[in-house]
C-alpha positions in Angstrom: -246.3 -99.8 83.5 -246.5 -103.4 84.6 -243.6 -105.3 83.1 -241.1 -108.0 83.9 -238.8 -105.6 85.7 -240.5 -102.5 86.8 -243.6 -103.7 88.6 -245.5 -100.5 89.0 -248.9 -101.8 88.2 -251.0 -100.4 85.3 -253.7 -98.0 86.2 -256.5 -100.3 85.2 -255.5 -103.2 87.5 -257.6 -103.8 90.5 -256.1 -105.6 93.5 -257.1 -109.2 93.2 -257.6 -109.7 97.0 -256.7 -113.3 96.6 -255.4 -115.7 94.0 -251.6 -115.2 93.7 -251.9 -112.6 96.4 -251.9 -115.5 99.0 -248.5 -116.6 97.7 -247.3 -112.9 98.0 -248.7 -113.0 101.6 -246.8 -116.2 102.4 -243.6 -114.6 101.1 -244.3 -111.5 103.2 -244.9 -113.6 106.3 -241.4 -115.2 105.9 -239.7 -111.9 105.1 -241.3 -110.1 108.1 -240.2 -112.9 110.3 -236.6 -112.8 109.2 -236.5 -109.0 109.3 -237.7 -108.5 112.8 -236.7 -111.7 114.5 -233.1 -112.1 113.1 -231.6 -109.2 115.1 -232.9 -110.8 118.3 -232.1 -114.4 117.3 -228.4 -113.5 116.7 -228.1 -112.6 120.4 -228.0 -116.4 121.3 -224.4 -116.4 119.9 -223.2 -113.5 122.0 -221.6 -115.6 124.8 -219.5 -117.6 122.3 -218.5 -114.3 120.6 -217.4 -112.8 123.9 -215.2 -115.8 124.6 -213.8 -115.9 121.0 -212.9 -112.3 120.7 -212.4 -111.2 124.3 -215.0 -108.4 124.1 -217.9 -107.3 126.4 -221.6 -107.8 126.1 -222.1 -104.2 125.1 -219.7 -104.7 122.1 -221.7 -107.7 120.9 -225.0 -105.8 121.4 -223.9 -103.5 118.6 -224.4 -106.4 116.1 -228.2 -106.3 116.7 -228.2 -102.5 116.9 -226.5 -102.2 113.5 -228.9 -104.8 112.0 -231.9 -102.7 113.1 -230.3 -99.5 112.1 -229.8 -100.8 108.5 -233.3 -102.2 108.4 -234.8 -98.8 109.3 -232.2 -96.3 108.1 -231.9 -97.6 104.5 -235.6 -97.0 103.9 -235.1 -94.2 101.3 -232.5 -96.2 99.5 -234.9 -99.2 99.2 -237.7 -96.8 98.0 -235.4 -95.5 95.2 -234.4 -99.0 94.1 -238.0 -100.3 94.1 -239.2 -97.3 92.1 -236.3 -97.8 89.7 -236.1 -101.6 89.3 -239.2 -103.1 90.8 -239.9 -105.2 93.9 -238.9 -108.7 92.6 -235.3 -108.0 91.5 -234.6 -105.9 94.6 -235.8 -108.6 96.9 -233.8 -111.4 95.2 -230.6 -109.3 95.3 -231.4 -108.5 98.9 -231.7 -112.2 99.7 -228.2 -112.8 98.3 -226.8 -109.9 100.4 -228.5 -111.3 103.6 -227.1 -114.8 103.0 -223.6 -113.5 101.9 -223.2 -111.4 105.1 -223.8 -114.4 107.4 -221.5 -116.7 105.4 -218.7 -114.1 105.4 -219.3 -113.5 109.2 -218.6 -117.3 109.8 -215.0 -116.6 108.7 -214.6 -113.5 110.9 -211.3 -112.9 112.8 -212.5 -109.9 114.8 -215.7 -108.3 116.1 -215.4 -105.5 113.6 -215.5 -108.1 110.8 -218.9 -109.3 112.3 -220.2 -105.7 112.5 -219.5 -105.2 108.8 -220.7 -108.6 107.6 -223.7 -109.5 109.9 -224.6 -105.9 110.8 -224.2 -104.0 107.5 -224.4 -106.6 104.7 -227.0 -108.9 106.2 -228.9 -105.8 107.6 -229.0 -104.3 104.1 -230.1 -107.5 102.6 -233.0 -107.8 105.0 -234.0 -104.2 104.4 -234.1 -104.8 100.6 -236.6 -107.6 101.3 -238.7 -106.1 104.0 -239.9 -102.9 102.4 -240.7 -104.4 98.9 -242.7 -107.2 100.5 -245.0 -104.6 102.2 -245.4 -102.7 98.9 -246.4 -105.9 97.0 -248.8 -106.8 99.8 -250.4 -103.4 99.4 -250.8 -103.9 95.6 -252.3 -107.4 95.8 -254.8 -106.7 98.6 -257.4 -103.9 99.0 -260.7 -105.1 100.7 -258.8 -107.8 102.6 -255.7 -105.7 103.2 -256.1 -105.3 107.0 -256.3 -109.1 107.4 -253.4 -109.5 105.1 -251.3 -107.1 107.0 -252.2 -108.8 110.3 -251.2 -112.2 109.0 -248.0 -110.9 107.4 -247.0 -109.2 110.7 -247.6 -112.4 112.6 -244.4 -113.7 110.9 -242.3 -111.7 113.4 -243.3 -113.5 116.7 -243.5 -116.9 114.9 -240.0 -116.5 113.5 -238.7 -115.4 116.9 -240.1 -118.5 118.6 -238.4 -120.6 115.9 -235.1 -118.9 115.3 -234.0 -118.4 118.9 -234.2 -122.2 119.8 -232.7 -123.1 116.4 -229.8 -120.8 117.1 -229.2 -122.5 120.4 -229.2 -125.9 118.8 -226.8 -124.8 116.0 -224.5 -123.3 118.5 -224.4 -126.4 120.7 -223.7 -128.8 117.7 -221.7 -126.6 115.3 -220.4 -123.7 117.3 -221.0 -120.1 116.3 -219.2 -120.3 113.0 -221.2 -123.3 111.9 -224.4 -121.7 113.2 -223.7 -118.5 111.2 -223.0 -120.6 108.0 -226.2 -122.5 108.3 -228.2 -119.4 109.1 -226.7 -117.8 106.0 -228.0 -120.7 103.9 -231.4 -120.3 105.6 -231.5 -116.7 104.5 -231.4 -117.8 100.9 -235.1 -118.4 101.3 -235.5 -114.7 100.9 -234.6 -115.1 97.3 -237.4 -117.6 96.9 -239.8 -115.2 98.6 -238.7 -112.5 96.3 -239.4 -114.7 93.3 -243.1 -114.9 94.5 -243.5 -111.2 94.1 -245.0 -111.4 90.6 -245.8 -108.0 89.1 -249.5 -107.2 88.5 -250.2 -107.2 84.8 -253.3 -105.6 83.3 -255.8 -107.1 80.9 -255.2 -106.9 77.1 -255.8 -103.5 75.6 -259.2 -102.9 74.2 -260.6 -100.2 72.0 -262.2 -98.2 74.8 -258.9 -98.2 76.7 -257.1 -96.1 74.1 -258.2 -92.9 75.7 -256.6 -94.0 79.0 -253.4 -95.0 77.2 -253.2 -91.7 75.5 -253.5 -89.9 78.8 -250.6 -92.0 80.3 -248.2 -90.9 77.6 -248.4 -87.4 78.9 -247.9 -88.4 82.5 -244.7 -87.0 84.1 -241.8 -89.4 84.7 -242.1 -91.2 88.0 -240.0 -89.9 90.9 -237.5 -92.2 92.5 -238.3 -90.7 95.9 -241.5 -88.7 96.2 -241.1 -86.0 98.8 -244.5 -84.6 98.1 -245.9 -86.9 100.8 -244.7 -84.2 103.2 -247.5 -82.0 101.8 -250.0 -84.5 103.3 -251.0 -83.5 106.8 -252.0 -87.0 107.7 -248.5 -88.3 106.7 -246.7 -85.7 108.8 -248.9 -86.5 111.9 -248.2 -90.2 111.4 -244.4 -89.8 110.9 -244.1 -87.6 114.1 -246.2 -90.0 116.2 -244.4 -93.1 114.9 -241.0 -91.6 115.7 -242.1 -90.8 119.3 -243.7 -94.2 119.7 -240.5 -96.1 118.6 -238.6 -94.3 121.3 -240.4 -96.4 124.0 -242.0 -99.3 122.1 -239.0 -101.6 122.0 -237.7 -100.8 125.5 -239.8 -103.2 127.7 -239.0 -106.4 125.7 -235.3 -105.5 126.0 -235.4 -104.9 129.8 -238.2 -107.2 131.1 -235.9 -110.3 131.4 -233.3 -108.3 133.4 -236.1 -106.9 135.5 -237.2 -110.4 136.4 -233.6 -111.4 137.3 -233.3 -108.3 139.5 -236.3 -109.6 141.4 -234.3 -112.8 142.1 -235.8 -115.2 139.5 -233.6 -117.8 137.8 -232.5 -117.3 134.2 -234.9 -119.9 132.6 -237.9 -118.6 134.4 -237.0 -115.0 133.5 -236.5 -115.9 129.8 -240.0 -117.5 129.8 -241.5 -114.0 129.9 -240.5 -113.3 126.3 -242.0 -116.6 125.2 -245.3 -115.7 126.8 -245.1 -112.2 125.2 -244.4 -113.8 121.8 -247.1 -116.4 122.0 -249.8 -113.7 122.7 -248.4 -111.6 119.9 -248.8 -114.4 117.4 -252.6 -114.4 117.9 -253.0 -110.7 118.5 -251.8 -109.6 115.1 -254.2 -111.5 112.8 -257.1 -111.0 115.2 -256.5 -107.2 115.1 -256.3 -107.4 111.3 -259.7 -109.0 111.2 -261.2 -106.3 113.5 -259.6 -103.6 111.3 -261.2 -105.0 108.2 -264.8 -104.7 109.6 -266.8 -102.3 107.5 -267.5 -99.8 110.3 -264.0 -100.0 111.8 -261.9 -99.7 108.7 -262.6 -96.0 107.8 -261.6 -95.2 111.4 -258.5 -97.5 111.6 -256.3 -94.5 112.5 -258.2 -94.2 115.8 -258.0 -97.9 116.4 -254.2 -97.6 115.9 -254.2 -94.7 118.4 -256.0 -96.9 120.9 -253.5 -99.7 120.4 -250.6 -97.3 121.1 -252.4 -95.9 124.2 -253.1 -99.5 125.4 -249.4 -100.3 125.1 -248.2 -97.1 126.9 -250.7 -97.6 129.8 -249.5 -101.3 130.1 -245.9 -100.0 130.5 -246.8 -97.4 133.1 -248.8 -100.0 135.2 -246.1 -102.6 134.9 -243.6 -100.2 136.4 -245.3 -101.0 139.8 -244.8 -104.7 139.5 -243.0 -106.2 142.5 -243.1 -110.0 141.7 -243.0 -112.5 138.9 -246.8 -113.0 138.5 -247.0 -109.2 138.0 -244.5 -109.4 135.2 -246.4 -112.4 133.6 -249.6 -110.3 133.6 -247.6 -107.4 132.0 -246.3 -109.7 129.2 -249.8 -110.9 128.4 -251.2 -107.4 128.0 -248.0 -106.1 126.4 -248.1 -108.9 123.9 -251.7 -108.1 123.1 -251.1 -104.4 122.6 -247.8 -104.8 120.8 -249.4 -107.2 118.4 -252.2 -104.7 117.7 -249.6 -102.0 117.0 -247.7 -104.3 114.7 -250.8 -105.3 112.7 -252.0 -101.7 112.2 -248.9 -99.5 111.7 -248.4 -100.2 108.0 -252.1 -100.6 107.3 -252.7 -97.0 108.6 -249.7 -95.7 106.5 -251.1 -97.4 103.4 -254.5 -95.8 104.0 -253.0 -92.3 104.5 -250.8 -92.0 101.4 -252.3 -94.5 99.0 -250.7 -97.1 96.7 -248.7 -94.8 94.4 -246.8 -93.0 97.2 -246.5 -95.8 99.7 -243.0 -96.8 98.6 -241.6 -93.4 99.2 -243.6 -92.8 102.3 -242.5 -96.1 103.9 -238.9 -95.3 103.2 -239.0 -91.9 104.7 -240.9 -93.1 107.8 -238.4 -95.9 108.4 -235.6 -93.4 108.2 -237.2 -91.2 110.8 -237.8 -94.2 113.0 -234.2 -95.4 112.6 -233.0 -92.4 114.7 -235.5 -93.2 117.4 -234.5 -96.9 117.4 -230.9 -96.0 118.0 -231.8 -93.5 120.8 -234.6 -95.3 122.6 -233.0 -98.4 124.3 -229.6 -96.9 124.9 -231.3 -93.8 126.5 -233.3 -96.2 128.7 -230.1 -98.0 129.6 -228.5 -94.7 130.7 -231.5 -93.9 132.9 -231.2 -97.4 134.5 -227.5 -96.8 135.2 -228.3 -93.5 136.8 -231.2 -94.6 139.0 -230.6 -98.4 139.3 -234.4 -98.7 139.3 -236.4 -100.4 136.5 -239.5 -98.6 137.5 -238.3 -95.3 135.9 -237.3 -97.2 132.7 -240.8 -98.5 132.2 -242.4 -95.2 133.2 -240.3 -93.4 130.6 -241.2 -95.9 127.9 -244.9 -95.7 128.8 -245.0 -91.9 128.8 -243.3 -91.8 125.4 -245.8 -94.3 123.9 -248.8 -92.5 125.4 -247.5 -89.2 124.0 -247.4 -90.8 120.5 -251.0 -91.9 120.9 -252.1 -88.4 121.9 -250.3 -86.9 118.9 -251.8 -89.2 116.3 -255.3 -89.1 117.8 -255.6 -85.3 118.4 -253.6 -84.5 115.3 -256.1 -86.3 113.1 -259.1 -85.1 115.1 -258.1 -81.4 115.2 -255.9 -80.9 112.1 -257.6 -83.1 109.5 -261.1 -82.1 108.4 -263.3 -83.8 105.9 -265.0 -81.6 103.3 -268.8 -82.1 103.5 -269.1 -82.3 99.7 -266.2 -84.7 99.3 -266.9 -87.1 96.4 -267.0 -90.8 97.3 -265.6 -91.9 93.9 -261.9 -92.4 94.0 -259.3 -94.9 92.9 -258.8 -98.4 94.3 -255.2 -99.4 93.5 -255.3 -97.4 90.4 -258.6 -98.6 89.0 -260.8 -95.7 87.9 -264.2 -95.3 89.6 -265.6 -93.4 86.7 -264.3 -93.4 83.1 -264.9 -89.7 82.5 -262.6 -88.7 85.4 -259.7 -90.8 84.2 -257.7 -88.1 82.5 -257.9 -85.6 85.4 -256.9 -88.4 87.8 -253.9 -89.3 85.8 -252.7 -85.7 85.8 -252.9 -85.7 89.6 -249.5 -87.2 90.2 -249.8 -90.0 92.6 -252.9 -88.4 94.2 -255.1 -91.4 94.3 -256.3 -92.5 97.8 -257.9 -95.8 98.5 -261.4 -96.7 99.4 -260.4 -97.8 102.9 -258.8 -94.5 103.8 -259.9 -93.0 107.1 -262.3 -90.2 106.4 -260.3 -87.6 108.3 -257.1 -88.5 106.5 -258.6 -88.3 103.0 -259.9 -84.8 103.8 -256.5 -83.7 105.1 -254.8 -85.0 101.9 -257.3 -83.1 99.8 -256.7 -79.9 101.7 -252.9 -80.3 101.5 -253.1 -80.4 97.7 
């Protein structure tokens, strides 16, 4: 383990929590920005595409929907490729796909052509970058991982604030075809970010490591997609809660601008709401990462995550009563804060639940479950709006869904996960053995290592599930 291609780190490598890890973090920051902001940034070209191909806005909206569906729905495929070939080569190939899709889309002669090129090819390329970047971040950081996750997640609002104005400038000077071509070149930076994902390599073998090496030879072949994560109660609770949460989480940002226009505000003033939301989000994510890394808070990060989700849902419910522009401004401030907290914690909590070895498979399976909710959530809210012609019900529905997710993850962990009173404190940290005499038994426990930062309740649940 630990080579030029397959970068599954050796069992005696401890997360450096710095060093080259900061370069990995920088790459993850850029990749997260492209992955989450690009589907929204492409929307600035929709008016030109409507004129060019004689289609409606809903037809163009499918471009962003397909992009997001590929980002989430190809999770298991990304997990298999990462487990087979390693993070670095998968990311570099993904960067080529992301760039190629936009370049081919610049030659499009129909909206279907753009669906295939921008939606499917570019979406697949971004997916092949996003998931491996999170896996490498998990491998390089342990003690500082909450902060690293918060900083990496901040790439999303930063990129959105940059890519949307850039898209408008490119469209004005070069048209949508020139804009797509330039954005395709910009996405080649994903290859450079992928090159930063250097595999962790263990120290030179010494005499007293021979025992450990002998134990590794008997270790079963690694699974390309590890479904054993479903035996972990903590993972099941997380997956169910995350799927419910995604049903309503993305609805308010999609509808808040239209909500403001419905109140009679001009287009520029209405669009400013998303800028306010994004600006707050930029600072909320790293700040929440710092808080999650506090010694007392980190073992309880699953409950902090539950609070962040609850905060977001209550914000949606209260905002449904907004009747003027200042009310929506207040909503965007609090929504940006809670949305940033959720973004900073969601993958940190998943890492803590399943551990390093199973994180790749767990992430892929969770993203697949969320993909269904992503496709159902905003369109379902749109149908409700068409039926009621009242934005209040849309925000109420989104808020209730998010609040339900908070209750599921909080009560599920509190009631269903119990910590054994005699649970040993010694366990693995990114594969590094806490005690030499326990090495052989730990190696036989296939992917069963959990990390020092794991929430106490979740660790116990994993132990019971086994």
